[in-house]
C-alpha positions as a printed NumPy array, in Angstrom:
array([[178.345, -62.315, 245.257],
       [178.16 , -63.457, 241.601],
       [180.626, -65.348, 239.513],
       [181.689, -62.23 , 237.683],
       [182.315, -60.27 , 240.657],
       [184.599, -63.162, 242.309],
       [186.544, -63.114, 238.82 ],
       [186.694, -59.365, 238.935],
       [187.916, -59.41 , 242.811],
       [190.626, -62.368, 242.06 ],
       [191.69 , -60.441, 239.032],
       [192.338, -57.106, 241.169],
       [193.958, -59.189, 244.094],
       [196.179, -60.866, 241.334],
       [197.22 , -57.503, 239.98 ],
       [197.71 , -55.922, 243.417],
       [199.952, -58.681, 244.432],
       [201.762, -58.83 , 241.323],
       [202.407, -54.649, 241.721],
       [203.403, -55.125, 245.315],
       [206.111, -58.047, 244.198],
       [207.36 , -55.879, 241.19 ],
       [207.947, -52.923, 243.69 ],
       [209.689, -55.085, 246.126],
       [212.033, -56.42 , 243.176],
       [212.645, -52.992, 242.132],
       [213.568, -51.794, 245.55 ],
       [215.957, -54.94 , 245.898],
       [217.737, -53.755, 242.672],
       [218.308, -50.372, 244.063],
       [219.545, -51.425, 247.481],
       [221.925, -53.918, 246.033],
       [225.452, -54.091, 247.627],
       [228.4  , -52.69 , 245.165],
       [231.017, -55.129, 244.557],
       [234.075, -55.326, 246.885],
       [237.44 , -53.942, 246.258],
       [239.657, -56.468, 244.339],
       [243.187, -56.819, 245.835],
       [245.8  , -58.263, 243.272],
       [249.252, -58.863, 244.914],
       [251.728, -58.365, 242.117],
       [255.277, -58.753, 243.802],
       [256.677, -59.741, 247.172],
       [260.037, -60.339, 249.041],
       [260.308, -61.494, 252.75 ],
       [263.389, -59.999, 254.77 ],
       [264.593, -57.599, 252.221],
       [268.067, -55.873, 252.794],
       [267.393, -53.476, 255.793],
       [264.043, -54.869, 256.817],
       [264.529, -58.002, 258.516],
       [261.158, -59.591, 259.397],
       [259.054, -57.55 , 256.974],
       [257.827, -58.146, 253.422],
       [258.304, -55.568, 251.038],
       [255.161, -55.963, 248.441],
       [253.821, -54.35 , 245.335],
       [249.882, -54.643, 245.123],
       [246.952, -53.313, 242.631],
       [243.662, -52.504, 244.218],
       [240.613, -51.858, 242.328],
       [237.66 , -50.126, 243.928],
       [234.361, -50.479, 241.962],
       [232.235, -47.215, 241.737],
       [229.952, -46.841, 244.945],
       [232.26 , -49.18 , 247.135],
       [233.084, -47.828, 250.532],
       [236.12 , -49.501, 252.432],
       [235.561, -49.953, 256.203],
       [237.582, -48.003, 258.722],
       [241.132, -49.666, 259.072],
       [244.714, -49.101, 259.444],
       [247.769, -50.89 , 257.995],
       [250.411, -52.739, 260.058],
       [253.129, -51.036, 258.409],
       [254.122, -48.162, 256.05 ],
       [252.238, -48.108, 252.715],
       [252.75 , -45.774, 249.932],
       [249.531, -45.494, 247.851],
       [249.323, -44.145, 244.403],
       [246.212, -43.629, 242.6  ],
       [246.466, -44.487, 238.932],
       [242.98 , -43.65 , 237.993],
       [239.679, -42.359, 239.498],
       [239.138, -40.518, 242.562],
       [239.289, -41.801, 245.883],
       [237.427, -40.123, 248.62 ],
       [239.844, -40.556, 251.792],
       [238.564, -40.052, 255.355],
       [241.03 , -39.937, 258.316],
       [239.639, -40.662, 261.941],
       [242.987, -40.775, 263.501],
       [246.555, -39.448, 262.235],
       [246.926, -37.64 , 258.922],
       [248.386, -37.915, 255.558],
       [249.678, -35.613, 253.152],
       [248.501, -35.709, 249.454],
       [251.24 , -35.376, 247.314],
       [251.679, -35.14 , 243.198],
       [254.446, -35.27 , 240.852],
       [257.568, -37.427, 240.486],
       [258.475, -39.18 , 243.906],
       [262.347, -38.63 , 243.254],
       [261.776, -35.031, 243.986],
       [259.42 , -35.631, 246.756],
       [256.668, -34.272, 244.836],
       [254.382, -31.326, 245.497],
       [252.178, -31.108, 248.444],
       [248.546, -31.117, 247.201],
       [246.725, -31.107, 250.578],
       [246.612, -32.597, 253.894],
       [243.908, -34.697, 255.578],
       [243.738, -34.952, 259.185],
       [241.405, -36.471, 262.139],
       [237.913, -35.997, 261.251],
       [238.406, -34.523, 257.693],
       [237.525, -36.175, 254.191],
       [239.506, -35.491, 251.06 ],
       [240.085, -36.075, 247.386],
       [242.914, -38.019, 246.129],
       [242.902, -38.032, 242.232],
       [244.776, -40.049, 239.755],
       [248.352, -38.867, 239.702],
       [248.184, -38.236, 243.353],
       [250.055, -40.355, 246.02 ],
       [250.253, -40.63 , 250.117],
       [252.241, -42.268, 252.495],
       [250.376, -44.184, 255.225],
       [251.801, -44.906, 258.671],
       [250.376, -47.594, 260.921],
       [249.015, -44.683, 262.921],
       [246.764, -43.507, 260.384],
       [243.224, -44.865, 260.837],
       [241.186, -44.3  , 257.88 ],
       [238.659, -45.196, 255.407],
       [238.215, -44.831, 251.669],
       [235.285, -44.655, 248.92 ],
       [234.653, -44.498, 245.51 ],
       [232.088, -42.052, 245.051],
       [232.679, -41.79 , 241.047],
       [231.341, -43.714, 238.216],
       [234.579, -45.3  , 237.2  ],
       [236.743, -47.872, 239.166],
       [239.669, -46.574, 241.426],
       [243.   , -48.095, 240.502],
       [245.552, -47.958, 243.279],
       [249.034, -49.162, 243.41 ],
       [250.591, -50.019, 246.682],
       [254.181, -50.314, 247.905],
       [254.094, -51.876, 251.276],
       [256.538, -52.921, 254.232],
       [254.634, -54.915, 256.538],
       [255.738, -57.586, 259.194],
       [256.026, -60.995, 257.346],
       [252.535, -62.659, 257.56 ],
       [250.595, -59.472, 258.858],
       [247.001, -58.759, 257.052],
       [247.228, -55.884, 254.593],
       [244.506, -54.111, 256.552],
       [243.296, -54.128, 260.254],
       [239.659, -53.338, 260.755],
       [238.758, -50.749, 263.283],
       [235.184, -50.555, 265.071]])
């Protein structure tokens, strides 16, 4: 084998390795995990009048595009108001009624999402989640989903309890 042939083979091998590394890096970019949802507690009070042993809380949750929330339930009652974006909501057990409009008039029913169903909850819509509702959520859109949560949970309870 001549020196020129060896150089040519070395160059071709180097290019092949570089192409493979580039393809691997490109694949890694396309398979990155989206950022997690961010939970920001805004206000809370333990033992509010009429709810001894509970924490009344207000929280803002931001779900980035492409983020999926694991299957879970909440340890108490939670009102979720979608401030922006569209939440894809899937129910495994229980049901939620999607409402819109002012809560002081109890709003207007938009839809009901029951066991085995998936539905959209749009900006301006809200739901009441009970501890019996096992569900997951996702942001399949291109903009963040922002949710305001009013919660009444046992003092010290986790905000969400994972389910397998």
